[in-house]
Each structure stands twice: as C-alpha cells, then as structure tokens.
N, C-alpha and C positions, 0 to 999 in steps of 0.2 A: 261183809261188813254191814252192820245195821242192827236195829233193835227188834225184838220179838220174832226171831228167826227160828226155824226148825230144820236141822240137818239130820236126815235119817236114811237108813237102808242103802248105803253106798259102799262100794269097794274102791278105796283110794290107794294108789301105789305111786310113790315118787320114784323117778328114775335115778339110778346110781351115777351121779355126776358131781356137781358142785356141793359146797358146804351149805349149811343152814337151810335145809329144806324142811317144810312142814306139810303134813297131810291136810290139816284143817287149821285155819287161823280164825279165831273168834275175836271180832272187834265190835263190841256193842253190849247191850244189856238185855236180860230176859231171853237168853238163847238156850235151846235144847239141842244137844248132840247125842244121838242114840242109834243103836243097832247098826253101826258102821264097822267095816273091817279096814284098818288103816295100816299100811306098811311104808316106812320111809327109809331111804338110804339102802335099798336092796342091793346086795352085792358087796356091802361093806366098804364102800368108797365114800370119802369125805367125812366131815364131822359136823356136830351141831344140828343133827336132825331131830325134829319133834313130831310126834304123832299128832298131838293137839296142842296148840299154843293159844293162850287165852288172855285177853285184855277186856275185862268187863265185869259187871255186877250181876248177881242172880243168874248164874249159869248152871245148867244141869247137864252132866256128862254121864250117860248110863248105858250099860249093856253093849259096850264096844269091845272089839278085839284090836289091840294096838301093839305093833312091833316096830322097834327102831333098830337100825343097823348103821354101821360106819366105824370110824376109828375111835372117837371119843366125844363127850359132850352131847350124847344122845338121850333125850328125855321122852318118855311115853306121853306124859302130860306136863306142860310147863305153864304155871300160873305166874304171870309177870305184870308188873305195875303195882298200883295200890288200890286193889278192889276187894270185894268180898261177897259173902252169902252165896257160896258155890257148893253144890252137892255133886259128888263123884261116887257113883253107885254101880256095883255089879259088873265092873270092867275086868277084862283080862289084859294085863300090861306086861310086856317083856321088853326091857331096855338092854339092847345088845351092843357091844362095841369091842374092838380088838385091844383097846387100852382104856384106862379110867380117866374121868368119871362118866358114868351113865346112870341116870336116875329114872326110876319108874314114874314117880311124881316129884316134880321140883317146884316147891312153893317159895317164890322169891319175896324179898322184903315188902312189907306193906299189906300182904294178903291177910284177911281175917275172916272168921266164921266160915271156914271151909270144913265140910263134913265129908269124910271118906267112909263109905259103908260097903262092906262085903266085896271088896276088890281082891283079885288074885294078882299079886305084883311080884315080879322077879327081875333080877339083873344078872346077866351072864357072868360078869366078873366079880360078883359079890359086892358091888358098889352099893350105895344107899338106895334102897328100894323107895324110901320116902326121904327127901331132903327138904326140911322145913327151915328156911333161912330167915325166919322172922321172929318177932317177939309177941305176936298176937295169938289169942286162943284159937286153936283149931281142934277138931275132934276126929278120932279114928274109931270106927265101930265095926264089930263082927257079931252077928246075931242070927238066931233062928227061933223056933218056937220053944226050945229048951232053955236057952240062956242068952246072955249078952256080955261081951267084953268091950269096955270103953276106955280109951285113953284121951286125955285132954291136955293141951299145952303144946310144947314143941314135939312134933311127931317124927323127927329124924330117926331112922332105923336102917340097919344094914343087913337085915335078914330077909329072905323071901317070905312073903305073907300070902300063904295059900291055905284056904280052908281044906281040912282033911289031910294036910301034909305037915304044916308047921303051926296051924291054928286048929284047935279041936273044940267043937261045941257039940257034944254028944251026951247021951244018957249017962249020967254019973262020971262025966269026963269033960272038964272045961279048962283050957289053958294053952300054953305055947310050948314048942319043943326047943 
C-alpha cells in the first residue's frame, strides 16, 4: 500500500486454501508491477483468486507471468474501484478454473483510460479473456514494426488473445483468427 512503489522480479505463490487470495494487491497511485511470476489458488481450491488486484491511478503492469487457479471467479488482473490511466503491457495471463467465470483481465465499473498492449491472455474454460464492465473508453493494442491493430471502447472478448496464434501481425498478414 502506498504511492510511487515498484514491485519487481518476485515469484509469488499463494497457498491452495481459502477463497479470495491475491498475489499482489496495489492500493495507491503511480505504482509499477513488473517482471514477476504470480500463481494464485494453486491446486484448484477455492474461488475468487486474483493474480494482481488494483485500486489506484497511473499503474503500470508489465512483463509479468500470471496464472490463477481455483473453482471460479479467478482473474489474472482485476481493476476495481473508480480509477484510471493504467497501462498493462507484455504480460502472459492464464485464468484457470474448474467452472465459470474466470477472466484474464476484469475491468470493473468506473475504470477509464486503460491501455492493454501486446498481452497474451487465455482462459481455460473459454470465459472472457477481457471482461470490460464499464462505459468508459479503454484501448486494446497489438503491434510490432510491421503493423498495429487497435480496438477502443468496450473491450470484452471471449477468445484467447495470443500473438502468433489468434492475432497475426506479420509481413502481408494482419488480423485475427
């Protein structure tokens, strides 16, 4: 908890026990969370596990490996409250659970100006990889030196978003499968 924090280069594993565990909880502004490996709910016990749960403005979440397990309600990244100006870039996010829903990124009411750039996001049960539950403009971008694909608005999608697998930005080939 606090402002101007930097959380980096950690391996964080929550034990398989109770519900509502989070690997990292960010409460504050101007926080960077990068280069971590986070696993919550290992063993598939309980529900409501979050890799990263965020309450704050101007948050940067980049280059993390995030896996959630449990029964349901497991989010790789949960943005909750009424905040904004968050950049989520280059993460590998797997939201796993034995029943639905499990979201790769869950954007709760009130979040605005969220930029999602070049993340690989999947959900074991084909739940929403991105669940955007707000009415504010947010942006999803996949790019490289050849091209860029950009979506703006409600970003809810229920397909895996993986560069080279479901998203292609190659020479003479740009699109989704």
